[in-house]
C-alpha positions as protocol buffer text, in pm:
chain_id: "A"
residue {
  index: 1
  type: MET
  ca { x: 861 y: -4145 z: -156 }
}
residue {
  index: 2
  type: ASN
  ca { x: 504 y: -4166 z: -59 }
}
residue {
  index: 3
  type: PHE
  ca { x: 239 y: -3903 z: -117 }
}
residue {
  index: 4
  type: SER
  ca { x: 252 y: -3760 z: 237 }
}
residue {
  index: 5
  type: ARG
  ca { x: 620 y: -3669 z: 202 }
}
residue {
  index: 6
  type: ILE
  ca { x: 566 y: -3512 z: -139 }
}
residue {
  index: 7
  type: GLY
  ca { x: 269 y: -3318 z: -4 }
}
residue {
  index: 8
  type: PHE
  ca { x: 474 y: -3198 z: 291 }
}
residue {
  index: 9
  type: ILE
  ca { x: 758 y: -3082 z: 64 }
}
residue {
  index: 10
  type: VAL
  ca { x: 515 y: -2897 z: -165 }
}
residue {
  index: 11
  type: LEU
  ca { x: 346 y: -2735 z: 135 }
}
residue {
  index: 12
  type: ALA
  ca { x: 679 y: -2627 z: 285 }
}
residue {
  index: 13
  type: ALA
  ca { x: 795 y: -2483 z: -48 }
}
residue {
  index: 14
  type: THR
  ca { x: 469 y: -2293 z: -93 }
}
residue {
  index: 15
  type: VAL
  ca { x: 484 y: -2144 z: 256 }
}
residue {
  index: 16
  type: SER
  ca { x: 847 y: -2042 z: 222 }
}
residue {
  index: 17
  type: LEU
  ca { x: 796 y: -1883 z: -120 }
}
residue {
  index: 18
  type: SER
  ca { x: 488 y: -1694 z: -6 }
}
residue {
  index: 19
  type: ALA
  ca { x: 685 y: -1548 z: 286 }
}
residue {
  index: 20
  type: MET
  ca { x: 965 y: -1417 z: 60 }
}
residue {
  index: 21
  type: PRO
  ca { x: 793 y: -1102 z: -76 }
}
residue {
  index: 22
  type: GLY
  ca { x: 723 y: -982 z: 277 }
}
residue {
  index: 23
  type: LEU
  ca { x: 1088 y: -1014 z: 368 }
}
residue {
  index: 24
  type: VAL
  ca { x: 1207 y: -838 z: 57 }
}
residue {
  index: 25
  type: SER
  ca { x: 969 y: -543 z: 87 }
}
residue {
  index: 26
  type: SER
  ca { x: 1055 y: -486 z: 454 }
}
residue {
  index: 27
  type: ALA
  ca { x: 1425 y: -499 z: 374 }
}
residue {
  index: 28
  type: LEU
  ca { x: 1393 y: -247 z: 93 }
}
residue {
  index: 29
  type: ALA
  ca { x: 1194 y: -1 z: 302 }
}
residue {
  index: 30
  type: GLY
  ca { x: 1459 y: 26 z: 573 }
}
residue {
  index: 31
  type: PRO
  ca { x: 1767 y: 228 z: 484 }
}
residue {
  index: 32
  type: TYR
  ca { x: 1651 y: 315 z: 132 }
}
residue {
  index: 33
  type: ASP
  ca { x: 1314 y: 475 z: 208 }
}
residue {
  index: 34
  type: TRP
  ca { x: 1458 y: 815 z: 112 }
}
residue {
  index: 35
  type: MET
  ca { x: 1475 y: 703 z: -251 }
}
residue {
  index: 36
  type: SER
  ca { x: 1097 y: 731 z: -284 }
}
residue {
  index: 37
  type: ASN
  ca { x: 1106 y: 1093 z: -164 }
}
residue {
  index: 38
  type: LYS
  ca { x: 1130 y: 1263 z: -504 }
}
residue {
  index: 39
  type: PRO
  ca { x: 1177 y: 1623 z: -379 }
}
residue {
  index: 40
  type: TYR
  ca { x: 1462 y: 1508 z: -153 }
}
residue {
  index: 41
  type: VAL
  ca { x: 1632 y: 1320 z: -437 }
}
residue {
  index: 42
  type: ALA
  ca { x: 1592 y: 1629 z: -658 }
}
residue {
  index: 43
  type: CYS
  ca { x: 1755 y: 1838 z: -386 }
}
residue {
  index: 44
  type: LEU
  ca { x: 2050 y: 1598 z: -371 }
}
residue {
  index: 45
  type: LYS
  ca { x: 2086 y: 1604 z: -750 }
}
residue {
  index: 46
  type: ARG
  ca { x: 2082 y: 1984 z: -743 }
}
residue {
  index: 47
  type: ALA
  ca { x: 2352 y: 1985 z: -472 }
}
residue {
  index: 48
  type: ASN
  ca { x: 2564 y: 1747 z: -679 }
}
residue {
  index: 49
  type: HIS
  ca { x: 2519 y: 1957 z: -992 }
}
residue {
  index: 50
  type: LEU
  ca { x: 2615 y: 2281 z: -818 }
}
residue {
  index: 51
  type: ALA
  ca { x: 2920 y: 2117 z: -664 }
}
residue {
  index: 52
  type: ALA
  ca { x: 3025 y: 1980 z: -1004 }
}
residue {
  index: 53
  type: VAL
  ca { x: 2989 y: 2324 z: -1163 }
}
residue {
  index: 54
  type: ARG
  ca { x: 3210 y: 2477 z: -893 }
}
residue {
  index: 55
  type: ARG
  ca { x: 3468 y: 2200 z: -943 }
}
residue {
  index: 56
  type: ASP
  ca { x: 3469 y: 2242 z: -1321 }
}
residue {
  index: 57
  type: HIS
  ca { x: 3520 y: 2617 z: -1300 }
}
residue {
  index: 58
  type: GLY
  ca { x: 3855 y: 2593 z: -1130 }
}
residue {
  index: 59
  type: GLY
  ca { x: 3761 y: 2485 z: -782 }
}
residue {
  index: 60
  type: GLY
  ca { x: 3911 y: 2138 z: -788 }
}
residue {
  index: 61
  type: ARG
  ca { x: 3817 y: 1826 z: -598 }
}
residue {
  index: 62
  type: ALA
  ca { x: 3837 y: 1988 z: -254 }
}
residue {
  index: 63
  type: VAL
  ca { x: 3586 y: 2258 z: -349 }
}
residue {
  index: 64
  type: TYR
  ca { x: 3356 y: 1987 z: -490 }
}
residue {
  index: 65
  type: GLU
  ca { x: 3370 y: 1786 z: -166 }
}
residue {
  index: 66
  type: ILE
  ca { x: 3303 y: 2089 z: 53 }
}
residue {
  index: 67
  type: SER
  ca { x: 3023 y: 2219 z: -168 }
}
residue {
  index: 68
  type: TYR
  ca { x: 2850 y: 1883 z: -207 }
}
residue {
  index: 69
  type: ASN
  ca { x: 2873 y: 1808 z: 164 }
}
residue {
  index: 70
  type: SER
  ca { x: 2718 y: 2142 z: 260 }
}
residue {
  index: 71
  type: GLY
  ca { x: 2443 y: 2097 z: -2 }
}
residue {
  index: 72
  type: ARG
  ca { x: 2370 y: 1742 z: 113 }
}
residue {
  index: 73
  type: ARG
  ca { x: 2349 y: 1853 z: 476 }
}
residue {
  index: 74
  type: ALA
  ca { x: 2114 y: 2137 z: 378 }
}
residue {
  index: 75
  type: CYS
  ca { x: 1888 y: 1886 z: 200 }
}
residue {
  index: 76
  type: ASN
  ca { x: 1893 y: 1659 z: 506 }
}
residue {
  index: 77
  type: ARG
  ca { x: 1792 y: 1947 z: 733 }
}
residue {
  index: 78
  type: ALA
  ca { x: 1520 y: 2066 z: 495 }
}
residue {
  index: 79
  type: PHE
  ca { x: 1359 y: 1723 z: 464 }
}
residue {
  index: 80
  type: GLY
  ca { x: 1404 y: 1603 z: 821 }
}
residue {
  index: 81
  type: TYR
  ca { x: 1674 y: 1340 z: 770 }
}
residue {
  index: 82
  type: PRO
  ca { x: 1966 y: 1299 z: 1012 }
}
residue {
  index: 83
  type: ASP
  ca { x: 2224 y: 1569 z: 952 }
}
residue {
  index: 84
  type: TYR
  ca { x: 2560 y: 1398 z: 964 }
}
């Protein structure tokens, strides 16, 4: 190989590696942007905890599912996320 081919390969590798962090950060910000919203995550943890307490005190799995779903939807409404 001559020096022009080696230089081209090094240049192409440098450009492709420098573009990688931009792709990764934009991919992470998409559907997971809610993870950086600490009050929202705390609300979801609280909903999960309350649902688990209701399940453990004789409610069963169905009560857990209903309770967690209503708590999750309340958190979504309170913080402006889609309520589905």
